[in-house]
N, C-alpha and C positions, 0 to 999 in steps of 0.2 A: 150162344154155344155152350156145350156141356162142359163140365169140369170134371178134375179126377175123382170127386167126392161121387157123383152121379154115376160115372161109369164103376166105381167101386160097388154101389147100391145096385145097378144092373146086373153086374158079372158075378155077384155073392161073394164078395172077397174084400180084405182089407184096403184101404189107401195105399198102405207101404207096398201091397203087391203091384197094384196098379203102378206105383211110381218104380218099382223094379222092373217092369215089364217096358215101360217107356225108356228107361234107361239101359235097357239090353242086360240086366243082371241075370247070371247064369244060374242062379239058385232060387228058379220057380218051376214048380212042376208044371208039366205041359198041359194038363188039363185047366189048370188056372190061368195059363199064357193064354190058351185059346178062347177062354171064356172073356178075358179082359179085351182081346182082339174082336172076338164077336160084338160085344157091347159098344165098344169105340164106332165099330161099323154101323151099330143099329142108332147110335146117337150122333153120328156123323162127326165124330170128334177127329180134329187135326192137332196135332201136337205143336206146340211152341217151341221151334227149335232153338231158338235164341235164349229161351228161358232153360231150357236142359243143358245148352253150353255154358250158362252162366252159372249155373248150379255145380256144373263141374269144374267150372274155373277154364275150361279150354275151348277153343273155337272148333277144333280139327280142321284147320285150314292154315297153309304156308305159303307165302310170298316167295316169288322167284324173280329176283332182279336180274334183268339180262338187258344188252343194249339191243340186240336184234333178234326176232324169233326165227327169222327165215335163213339163218347162216347156220349150215350143217353142224359145225363146232357145238353151237349153243342149242341147237334143235336136239342132239345128243344128250346134252346135260339134261334138258328138260325130260327127254324120254327116261334117263335114269332115276331122275327125281320122282317123276310120275308113279314109275313101277313101284318103288320102295313106299310111296305114299298110299297107294291103293291097298297094299299089303297090311297097311296101318289105318286104313280106313281115312286116310285124309284126303283134303282136296288141294289143289294147286291153284294159286292164283298168279298169272303172269303179270309181271309189270313190265314193259318193254320201255326203255327210257333213252335211246338213240345217243347214250352218252350225256344226256341233259341232267346237270345236278338237281334242278328244281323236280324234275320227274323222279330222281333218285330219293328224295326227300319226301316225296309223297308216298312212294314206295314204304319208306320206314315208318311215315305217320299212321300205316295201318298197322304196325306193332304198337306204335307208342297209344293208340285208340282202342287197341284190344280188339281189332278187327280179324287178326291172325295171331298165330303162337309162336310166330319166327320169321325169320327172313333168311333165305339163302341166296347170296351174293355170287352170281356167275362173273360179272365184271361191272367196273365203276368208273366214274370219273372224281367223285368226291374223295375227299381225304378220310384215312381211318380216324383221324383226329374229331372229324365232323360226324362220322357215324358213331364212334365209341357211345356217346351218351345214349343211345337208343338201346345198348345192351342191358340197361335195367329192366326193359320191359319184356325181354325174352330172349331167346338164342339168335344169334345171328353168326351164320357160317359162312367162309368165305373159300370160294373154287379157286383160288390163288393164294400166294404167300403174303403173310401181313405180320409187319414189325411190331403191331400192337399185341400184346400177350392176352388180351382177354377174350379173344376170338379163335373158335375152333377153326382149322383150314386144312385143306387138302391142296398139294399144288406139286409143281414140277419146277427143278432148278434151271432156269432158261440161260443163266449164266453158263452152267455146264453143257448143256445141249449146243448153244452157239460154238463154245469152243471145241466141241467134238467134232461139229460139222466143219469148222475151220480147219482143223488138223487134218480132216478127210481130204478136203479140197486141197492142201498144201503137200500132202502125200501123191496126190494126182498132177501136182506141177503147178497148180494155180497160185499166182501172185496178186493178180489184178482182180479183186472181189468187192461184189457191191451187195446190198442189203434192201429188203422190203420189209417193212413193220407195219404195224397197227398205229395206235396212239403214240405220238414220239414223247410224251411226258409220264407213260405208264411206269409202273415199278419194273415190269417185264422187259419193256424196250429198254429201259435204262442199264440192266444187266446185260443184254444182248450186245448194246453198243459199247458196253465196257469190255467184254469179252473180243469185240471186233476191233476196237483200237487197239487193245493189247497185242493182237495177232499183227495188226499192220505195223506195229512197232517192232515185234520180233522179226517181221519180213524187210523192215527198213523201208518200207512203201509210206507215201505221205496219205493223209485222210483227204479223200476227194468227195465232198458234200454231195456233188452232183451225181454220185452214184448210190446215194441213200434216198429211198423213198418211203413216205409215211403214208398212213392211212388206206393201207392195201388190205382189203376186206373179201372182195368177191373176183368173179373170172374177169369181168371187164376191167377192172383196177389192174390185173397182171397183164392184159392184153396193152394196156396204155402204156404200162412201163416200158414194154419191148418196143413199142412204136416210138417211144421218146429215147431209148437207148440206139436204136437203129440210126437215127439220126446223128448221134454225136460221132465224132472224129474219134477220140479214145474213148474206150468203154471196157468194162470188166469182161473177162473170160468166165466169171462164175456168179451165181447170186444166191444169196440166203433168203429164203422167205418165210415168213412168220406163220402162213397158213396156207394149206394145199388148194384152197379154191383160187387164190390169185395166183400161185404156182401153176395150175391148170391153165388157166388164162394165158400165161405166158408161153407153155408149151404149145397150145392151140394156135396162138398168134403166130409162133414161129413156123408152125406148118403151112401159113400163108406165104412163107418166102423161101429163099433158095436153101438147099440142102447144107450150103456153107454155113448159111446164118443159123439154121438149126444146130449145127454143131459146134457153132462159135459161143454158146452159153451152157454151161453146167449149171443146174439147177438143184437145190434141196429144199424140200417143203417141209411142212410139221403139222400132224394130225392123224396120218394115215387114213384119209378119207376113202371111200371105195374108189373114187374117180383117179386117185393117186395110183392105184393098181392096174386101172384101165390103160392110163397113159405111160406107165413105167417109171413113175415120178418116185425118186430117192426121198425117203422123208423118215419122219421120227413117228413110231407108234404110239399113240396117245388114245385110249379109248375114253370119251367124254363121257359115254353111258355109264362106265362104272365109276368115273369121278361123281356123277349125278347121284348114283346110288349111295356111294359114299358119304356124300354131302348130306344127303337126307337122314343117315344113320348117325351122323354127328350131330346134326339139328334134333334129331329124337332124342338122343342120349343126353345132350344138355336140358331138353325139357324135364326129362324124367329124373336126372341127378344133376339138378342145377348146383349143388355145392361140389360136384367134380371139378378138377381145374380143365380148362380148354384143352383139347387134342390137335397136336399137328401131324400131318401125314405127309411125308415127301415121296413122291411116285419115283419108280425107277424109270430110266429112258433106255430106249433100243431103237438104233436106227436101222430101217430097212433099205438094203441097197438094190437098187434096180438100175435102169438104163440111162438116166437123165444126167449122170455124172462123167464127162470124158476126161481122158487123160492128155494131157498137152505135153509139149517138149519145152524144156526150158533152157 
């Protein structure tokens, strides 16, 4: 295969000029650039991109660690990340983990082995203590709150969102309130449950573990929650749900029952997905697409300015009031 010296001879330019063309250097005249391109075609030269990346010290690839690729919230994150990556001529490597710690380690090893320039973590099972050692190999950005100061992150205060939702339900007369979350041992779930227990204490209501549901991610999970609750003699009048997908499943399942059953549950979701508007679901407005874009910006800044301190961005929240919350008499 031809080398750059042969290309330089064929094009009648210096080796430095050939190198500049291969690396996309802007300060090359158009006639010389065209001469190099024609010489490459004549000699059937294929650039060794790995060598180019090694010379530049970058791979122009970023790994995105996420539990599920087909969940609307995470697909929104990926869409935002991919948009910004395209603007900076980066490629995205998706690492779906299903919350497996071993799969998360494999994603982080891409950074350690210099196969990617950084990792954006959408959600994870591993502890930040276990993730922190990988930070020396490149930027690691979190799309959630982290109490480890060395990571840039973008997040929402889930204690405050839960508290706000509980305040709204109490204003509507609700005292018997249940909840549906994802992983019970996550940081966000811990904050939500803390707000939930404090509200129960304020109301003088006991904590009923049977009214709490975990691992609720999709429509069928929400439907199963409703089927379970309808079998209970004592059940809540309102449900706080950590995602619109499962909240939508609840509302759709209730349509299979009587009108009395439909209005026996007030439901508040989270994410403001398109399906929430269709079903009239009260929810919190959160653009995962915008979070993804900001996460990539944080990654790129950390890569370009490694001596700058990590940045933390707390997102404001806003409740979208629709028709899924009913007032009850107390």
